[in-house]
C-alpha positions in Angstrom: -47.2 -96.3 -5.5 -46.8 -97.7 -2.0 -49.4 -100.5 -2.9 -47.3 -101.3 -5.9 -44.2 -101.5 -4.0 -45.5 -103.7 -1.3 -47.6 -105.9 -3.7 -44.3 -106.4 -5.9 -43.5 -110.2 -5.9 -39.7 -109.8 -4.7 -40.5 -107.2 -2.2 -39.6 -108.2 1.5 -41.4 -106.0 4.2 -38.6 -104.0 6.1 -36.1 -104.5 3.0 -33.9 -101.4 2.3 -34.4 -99.2 -0.6 -32.5 -97.3 -3.4 -34.6 -94.4 -4.7 -32.5 -93.3 -7.8 -33.6 -89.9 -8.9 -30.4 -89.3 -10.9 -32.0 -88.9 -14.2 -34.5 -86.5 -13.0 -34.8 -83.1 -11.1 -37.1 -82.3 -8.3 -40.0 -80.0 -9.2 -39.4 -76.3 -8.4 -42.5 -76.7 -6.3 -41.2 -78.8 -3.8 -39.6 -76.7 -1.0 -38.3 -77.5 2.5 -41.6 -76.1 3.9 -43.7 -78.4 2.0 -41.3 -81.4 3.0 -41.6 -80.2 6.5 -45.1 -80.0 6.4 -45.8 -83.5 5.3 -43.0 -85.5 6.7 -44.3 -86.8 9.7 -47.7 -88.0 8.6 -46.1 -89.7 5.3 -43.3 -91.2 7.0 -45.6 -92.9 9.3 -47.8 -94.1 6.8 -45.0 -95.6 4.6 -43.5 -97.2 7.7 -46.8 -98.8 8.4 -47.0 -100.2 5.1 -43.2 -100.8 4.2 -41.9 -101.6 7.7 -39.4 -99.9 9.7 -35.7 -101.0 10.4 -34.5 -100.3 7.0 -32.5 -97.9 5.1 -33.3 -95.7 2.2 -30.5 -94.2 -0.2 -31.5 -91.4 -2.3 -29.4 -90.7 -5.3 -29.8 -87.1 -7.0 -28.1 -85.3 -9.6 -27.8 -82.0 -8.4 -27.3 -79.7 -5.3 -30.7 -78.3 -4.9 -32.0 -81.7 -5.0 -29.3 -83.0 -2.6 -30.3 -80.1 -0.2 -34.1 -81.1 -0.2 -33.4 -84.8 0.2 -31.1 -83.9 3.0 -34.1 -82.0 4.8 -36.1 -84.8 4.3 -33.7 -87.1 5.9 -33.2 -84.9 8.8 -36.8 -84.2 9.2 -37.7 -87.9 9.2 -34.9 -88.6 11.7 -37.5 -87.1 14.2 -40.0 -89.5 13.9 -38.4 -92.5 15.5 -39.5 -94.9 13.0 -36.2 -96.5 12.7 -35.7 -95.7 8.9 -32.4 -94.3 8.2 -32.6 -92.2 4.9 -29.3 -90.7 3.3 -28.7 -88.7 0.1 -25.9 -89.4 -2.3 -24.6 -87.9 -5.5 -23.1 -91.0 -6.6 -24.8 -94.4 -7.1 -21.7 -96.3 -5.9 -21.4 -94.6 -2.5 -25.4 -95.3 -2.1 -24.9 -99.0 -2.9 -21.9 -99.1 -0.4 -24.0 -97.6 2.2 -26.8 -100.0 1.7 -24.5 -103.0 1.8 -25.0 -103.9 -2.0 -21.8 -105.0 -4.0 -20.9 -102.5 -6.5 -21.3 -105.3 -9.3 -24.8 -106.3 -8.2 -27.1 -106.1 -11.0 -30.5 -104.4 -10.0 -33.2 -105.8 -12.0 -35.9 -103.2 -12.7 -39.6 -104.3 -13.4 -40.9 -103.8 -17.0 
C-alpha cells in the first residue's frame, strides 16, 4: 500500500492525509498491545517513504476504533518524526483540522 500511495500521480511527498475508516470496523484482533509493538518501526518506515511534517486525520465509526486510533496517535507522538495524527468521529471535523474546505470534493482513484 505504501508504494501505491507514493507512486500515485497526484501524491506530493509530505502531504497530509485523510484516512476514512468510517464505513469499516477495525478487526477484533487489533489490540493496544499490537499497536504499541509495531508502532515505532512502522512509523519510521512510513515517514521515510511519505515524508514527515504532515498531518494524518483518521475518521472512525465507533468508540472502540476511536480508542485504538487514539492510542496509535499517542504512541507515535513519541517517535519524534513530526507527523501529527488525530482521530475523529466526523469527517467535517477531520477536514477542518487538515485545513480542507468542507465543500472540497475528494476524488478517489478508481
